[in-house]
C-alpha positions in Angstrom: 43.9 -77.5 -32.2 40.0 -78.0 -31.7 39.9 -78.9 -35.2 42.4 -81.7 -35.3 40.9 -82.9 -31.8 37.7 -83.1 -33.9 38.8 -84.9 -36.7 40.6 -87.5 -34.7 37.3 -88.3 -32.9 35.5 -88.5 -36.0 38.0 -90.9 -37.2 37.5 -93.0 -33.9 33.7 -92.8 -34.6 34.4 -94.4 -38.2 36.4 -97.2 -36.4 33.6 -97.8 -33.9 31.3 -98.5 -37.0 33.3 -101.5 -37.9 33.5 -102.6 -34.3 29.9 -102.4 -33.3 29.4 -105.7 -34.2 31.9 -107.3 -32.0 31.1 -104.7 -29.0 27.4 -104.4 -29.2 27.0 -103.3 -25.4 24.9 -100.3 -24.3 27.8 -99.1 -22.2 30.2 -98.9 -25.3 27.5 -97.4 -27.6 26.9 -94.7 -24.8 30.4 -93.8 -24.5 31.1 -93.6 -28.1 27.9 -91.5 -28.8 29.3 -89.1 -26.3 32.7 -88.9 -27.8 31.3 -88.4 -31.2 29.1 -85.4 -30.1 32.1 -83.9 -28.7 34.3 -84.5 -31.7 31.3 -82.8 -34.0 31.1 -80.0 -31.4 34.8 -79.3 -31.7 34.6 -79.6 -35.6 32.0 -77.2 -36.2 33.1 -74.8 -33.7 36.6 -74.6 -35.1 35.1 -74.6 -38.7 32.8 -71.9 -37.7 35.9 -69.7 -36.6 37.5 -70.3 -39.9 35.0 -70.6 -42.5 32.2 -68.3 -41.5 28.2 -68.7 -41.0 27.5 -70.6 -44.5 30.0 -73.4 -43.8 28.7 -73.7 -40.2 25.2 -74.2 -41.4 26.8 -76.8 -43.8 28.3 -78.6 -41.3 25.2 -78.4 -38.9 23.3 -80.0 -41.9 25.8 -83.0 -42.2 25.8 -83.5 -38.0 21.8 -83.4 -38.3 21.8 -86.1 -40.8 23.7 -88.5 -38.5 21.7 -87.2 -35.7 
């Protein structure tokens, strides 16, 4: 379930990237950044349970690329 939630929140982040030019407020940016971090945490933790340490490291590299 956490995996699905992580993907859902990550998809919302992609939608957010397209809407940033229209809603460029700090409040919105702050709100979505928290949502995205939560999504990636869920994604990373659920993938860790399924794929083991190697995949978890790969996911963490991907996350650190964005942040």
